[in-house]
Structures are given as structure tokens and as C-alpha cells.
N, C-alpha and C positions, 0 to 999 in steps of 0.2 A: 275456498272461494272459486277455485277452478271447477270443482264438481258442481257447485251451485250454478255457475255459468252454464254448464252443460245441461242441467235439468231445467233451468229457466228457459233456455233457448229451445230445448226439446218440447216442453209444454206449449210454448208460444207457437212453434211451428206446427205442432199437432192440432192446435185450435184454429190457426189462421189458414192452413192449407185448404180445408173445405170451403171457407169463405172466398178465397182466391179462385178455387175451382168453379164456384157458382158465378163469380164475376166474369171469368173468362168465357164461360158458356153463354152468358147473356150478351157479352160483347162479340160473340161469335169468333173468338180467336181460337180456331180449331186446326188440328193437323189431320187432314183428310187422307185416307189410304189411297195410294196411287200405284201400288205394285213396285217392282224393282227393289230398292233398298228398304222401303217401308214394309213392315211385316204386320202391323195392326190392321184390323178388319173394320173398324168403325171410327168415326171422327172423335178425336180425344182433345180436350183443352190443352193448349200449349202455352208456356209462359209462366209455369208454376214457380220459377225461381224468385218471383216477387215475394212468395211466402218465406223463403229462406232469407231474403233481404230484410224483411220486416222483423223476423224472429231474431236474426243475428244482432242487428242494431238495437232492437227492443231490449234484448237481454243486457247489452252493454249499458244502455241508458238506465235501466232499472237497478243495475248493480254498481253503477259509477260512484255513488256516494261511499260505498264500502270497499271499493277496489282502488288501492293507492298504488298506481303504477305511473311510470314516466309518460306513457302514451296518453293516458287520460288527463294527466296534469298539463300536458302541452296541447292546448286546444287546437292549434293550427294543424297538428298531425292528424288528429281525429277528424277534423274538418276535411282534410285532404282525402282521407279514406272514404268518408261519406260521399264526397263529390265524385271521386273516381268510380265508386260502386254505383252511384246514381246514374252517371254517364253511361255505363255499360247496361244497366237495367233498362234505361229508356231506349237505347239503341237495340237491345235484344228484343224488347217488346215490339218495337217497330218492325224488326225483322220477322218475328213470329206472326205478326198480324198481316203485314203487307209484303214482306220480302225486302231484302236489301242486297245490293251488289257486294260481292266479297271485298272489293277494295274499300268501299265505304265502311264495312264492318271492321276491316283492318285499321282504318283511320280512327274509328271509335276506340279500339283497343289501344292504339298508340297514344291517343289523347288521354286515356285513363292512366297509362304508364307515365306520361308527362306530368299529370296532376300529382301522382304519388311522388315523383321526383321533386317537384316544386315544393311540396309540403314536408320533405325530409325523409321520405322512403327512398334510399339510394344505396348503391353498393359502395361507392367511395374508394375504399382501400381494400385490396385483396391480400390477405395474409398467405404468404407462400408456405405450404406445409413443410417444405425443405429448409425454411429459414428466410427471414427478411419479409419485407412488405413491398407490394406493387401499388403505387399511387396511380389511379386511372386518369386523373386530370379531366380533359375534355371528353374522354371516352366514357366517363361516368354516365352521362345522360343517355347516349344510344344503347349502352349495354343494359342499363336499367329498364329502358323501354322494351328492348328485345327480350329481356327476362320475363316481363309481364305479358307481352304478346305471345310468347312461346307457351307459357302455362295456360293462358286463356284458350289457345287453339288446341292444346293437348287434351284438355277436358272436353272441349267442344267436339272434337273429332271422334272421341270414344263414346259419345252419347248416342249410341245406335241401338241399344237394347234397354228394356225396362229395368230400371234400378241399377244399371251398370255404372254410369258416371257418378251418380249420387253416392252409391255404396263405396266406390273406390275413393271418393273424396272424404267420406266419413273415416275410412281406414287411414288415409294419409294424414288427415287433421289430428286424429287420435295419436298416431305415431309421433308427429311433430310436437304435440302437447306433452307426451310422456318424455320425449327427448329434452324438451325445454325445462322440465322439472328437475331432471337429474343433475346437470352441471351447474355450479354456482355462478359461473361467469356468463351465463346466457341471460338475455333480456327477460325481465319478469312479465312483460306484456305478452310474449309469444304463447305461453301455456293458456292464459286467460282467453285470448282470441281463438286459439285452436279448439279448446273445449266448447266455446260458444258456437263456433262454426260446425263442429262435429254434432252437437245437439240439434242445431237448426236443420242440418242436412238429414240427420237420422229421423227426425219428426216428419220430414217431407217424404223420406223413403217409404214410410208406411203406406203412402198413397201412390208411390211411383214404382213399387215393386210389381213384378209380373203377376197378373195382368194389370197394367198401369191404368189408373183413373185420371191421372194428369201427368203431363210431360214437363221436364225441366225447360226445354226449349233453349234457344240461344241466350235467353234472359238468365237462366240458372247456370248453364254450363260456363258461360263467360264470367259470371259473378264468382263461381267457385274457383276458377283459375285465378282471377284477380286477387281474391282474398288469400289464397294459399301463397301466391307470389309476394303479397304485401307482408304476410306473417314471416316468410323466409327473410325478407329484407329487414324486418324488425329484429330477428334473431341475429342477423349479420352485424348489427351495430356493436355488439359486445363480445362476439366470439370470433373464431377464425372464419373469415368470410368464405374462403374456398370450401371448407367443410360444411358451413351453414347452408350453402347453396347446393352442395352435393346431396345432402340428406333428403330434401324434398324431391330432387331428381330421382333418387333411388326409390323412395316410397311411392312416387308416381311413375315408376318404371314402365308399367303397362301402357298408359297413354302416351308417354314420351317416346317409347320405341315404336308404337303404332304411328305416331305423327311423323317420325323420321322415315319410316318405311313408306308412308304415303307420299311424302315429298320426293323421295328417290324414285318411287314407282312412276309417279306422274311426270317427273322431269325426264326420265329415260324414255317413256312412251310418247312424250311430246304433247300430252293432252292438256297441260296447264296445271299449275299447282293448286289452283282454286277449284278445279273440276271435281265434283263429287263422284265417287264410285262405290261399288259394293265389294271391295277387296280388302277391307279392314280385317284385323285379326278375328273379331267376333263374327263377321260375316263368313270367313273361311271355316271357322269351327262349326257354324250352323250348316254349311254345305256338306260337312262330313257326316251329318246325321245326328249330331249332338243336340239335345233339346235346348230350348231357350233358357230355362232355369239353370240347367247344368252348365251352360256356357258362362252365365253370370257367376255361378258359384266357383267355377275354375278361376275366373279373374279375381274374385274375392280372395281365394286361397293364395294365388300368386302375390296379390297386394299385401296380404298379411306376412307372407314370407319375406317380401322385399322390405316391409316395415321392420322386421326383426334384424335384417341385414343393416338397415339404416341405423338402428339403435346400436349396432356393433361399432359404428364409427365413433360413438362417445366413449367406448371402452378401450379403444386401441389408439396408439400414437398417430398423429396426423400423417407421418411419413408413410405408414402402412395403409392408411385409409385410401390413398390414391391407388395403391396396388390392388386392394380389395375391389375398388370401383372398376378398375380395368378388367379384372378377372370376372366380375359379375356381368359386365357388358358383353364379354366374349361368350359367357354361358348363355345369356339371353339370345344372342345372335345364333348360337348353335341350336337352341331350341326352336327358333323360328325357321331355320334352315331344315330342321328335321320335320317341321310341319309341312314344308313344301314337298318333301319326299313322301310323307304320309298321304297328302292329297293326290299325288301322282299314282300311288298304289291303289287307293280307294276308287278313284275315277278311271283307272285302267288306261292311263296315258303315259307316254315317256316323260321323264322329268324335264321340265322346260329349261332351256339353256340360258335364256335371257331373264334370269331372276335378278332383281336389283342387288341382292347380297353377293351373287357370284361374279358380277361385273368387276368390282374392285379386285377380287381375287385373281380373275383372269388377267387383268391389267398388271397386277403385281407379278404374276408368274411370267407373263410375256416380257415385261420391261426389265424386271429386277433379277429374274432367275434365268430364263431361257436365252435372252439376248446376250448378256455377258458371257454365258457359257459357250454360246456359238462363237462369239468373238475370241474367247480364250482358246477354243479349239482351232480356229483358223490361224491365230497367231502362233500356236505351238507347231502347226504344220509348216508354216513358213520358216520358223526357226530350225525345224528338223531338215528341211530342204537345204537351207543355207549351210548347215553342218555337213550334210552329205556332199555338197559341192566343194566345201573347203577340204574335206577329207580326200576327195578325188584329186584335187589340185596338189595336195601334199604328196600323195602317192606318185603322181607323175614326176614331181620334182625329185623325189628320192630315186626313182628308177632312171632318171636321166633321159636324154634323147635316144631314140631307137636307131641303131646303125644298120645299114644294109650290108650283107656279106658279099 
């Protein structure tokens, strides 16, 4: 049934995308080239995420009579998923057509997260990999909304090259689907939804790959982030919540790291978190002279590798999964730091000191290493002086008073 969901969504997306393409052209919802971050040379229809939306839910509706899962039996949860997705599709289309302020877009994402929470998609209890459970209580709502908003923006920010965000989402959805099949304690809904999403996104990728005929737009990027976050919350209902949420973070490691770097970079520069720039990872690789297609293939390769690492979490005990996640994060940070040195060498300029990744290291070195060492050295000097003074006084006492002859 999972493979059938994949192929039905794939066919629907492949057939619906040209129709959506024509509708967007007639409605003149186009992305015009304006230089700077935009690298296409002609107006291209934007808002193609509508095709993914129709194909994904179309496949679910067509296969619902034969798919006996808890999610489809509980009508309210499926209704919540449809409402949340529709909310973001409408907001994304408005943004693609007329533009929307970042704060309003953030409000739409938070509203979608609230809808998911209201209809049963929530974190609830976090299973501690080291033992025991953590009941979130009133923290459940803000953390669930933050989870949804974070993944929506992660996919949205990486959507800067033809086929990049869509391809990464296909790999992540396929990874989560395969992970959901393996253990028996996972929700049966997750693989079905994952493969339906992977098929819908892959069918659209045929028209979105370089040179793209249609763009995802905020309509598609936010929808992909929402659906991936909802699937992760579905998996978290029956498995270790901490691990269930770590696996999509690992499989989406490229957009997640890029988002964190963007937030740090903009916060340090004072330009504002919502201010767009051309310093994302894919932009930096393009400036090194790597072709458009090769940059996308590099990110595909990294995403597949991260997907394999995410699958490892199922095979190892939960206690070791946290350690693997930490080591993986350090490796990715080292790779990004190496990219900064490579940029400096290629462009013939000294390595910049004010790199976001180096700022915490300098702070740690100055506050945690250098300052205590200086204080320890100063204290040892004082102790040494006191000992010398004490020795001098003892010597005088032993010699006694000096008598004049």
C-alpha cells in the first residue's frame, strides 16, 4: 500500500503540474528576474506547490478505502492536516502573487502549527533516551508550533536553486518512510504519508529541475515543511519522541544547518532575521564557480548520506543516538568552516574573523580558557610572593637581632 501511495501521488503530480503551470501563467503569478539572489533569466510561474497539495491529498482520498490506519479512521486528525495545509497554501499563494510581510507569513505558519496541535498532532511527552519521560504540560503547544514553524522556514530558505528544496524533501520523505516501515512500534500512518509526499514531490520535480519550468514558491516550500513536521509528530505518538524528532532533523540536515547559519549571520550583522541575503550555502558554492546542477547534486548526495545516518538511529540504542547526533553536528560545522577557508583561498582574501561559527569559539576561549588561566597565574604569583616574604621573616628570626661591636 505504501508503494501504491507513492505511484498514485507520482502520477497525479505529473499530470496536475502542467495544468497548474498554465493556470499560474494565465493568472500572471510569475517570478520576474531581478538580479541579486535570483539567477533565472525569464519570468517563471511560481506557486507550483499547489500541484503537490492536490496530488498528496488526492492520493490519500483515492486510497483511503483500502488504507486501514489510525489517522484515516480518526476524521478529526485528517481534517486538521487538510486545514493546516490549506492555510499555508493560501498564504503562500498570496505571497507568491502579491508579496507578504515576513511577520504575517510567520503568523500563517504559527496558525498552521496551532491547527495541527488542536487536531491531535502534538509532541506531548518526550521520552528521555537515558530513561524516563518528560511531560511537557503547557509547553506542549509552543514547542509543537515552534517545531512546525522551524521546518517550514528550513525548507523555505533552501529553496534558492532549481530542484533543490523539492529534491531534498523527496529524499527526506523517502528516508522517513523507510524508517517508519522498519520498527514495529512506529505509527502505521507515517510510511503511508511519507511515500505519498515523496511521490507528489518527485512528480513535481520533473518540471522543477534545472532549468525549471515552474517554481515551488512559498506555496510549495512551506507546504513541504508542514507535511514533514506533521509526519514526524505522527511517528512520535508511538515511539521514542526524542529520537522520532531527531531523525527528520538529521535527514533535513542541510536546510536545518543553513537556517541556523542564516539566523546567526543576520543576528550578528544586525540586519534583521527576516532580511533576505545571498549568503546561503548554495549561493556560496555558486560563487566558487560550481555549476548550478553540480551544486544541487552535491546537496542531494549530502541529503542521502544524512538519510543513511538517520536510518542508523533505528539500529542503535537510544543512548548512543544522542552521541551520534552530536558527532554528526560537529562534523557538519567543521565542513562549513572548511568552506569559509576555501572561499578565502579562491577569492584571494584573508580569512574573515567575524564568521558566525568562530564567534562562539572566541567567546569560549576568552571566557572559559584564557581568563581562568590568567587568574590562576596571578594567584600563583601572589602565593609565591607570600611564601618569599614568610621565608625572609623566618630567616631574620633565626639569625636574631644584629649587634654592633
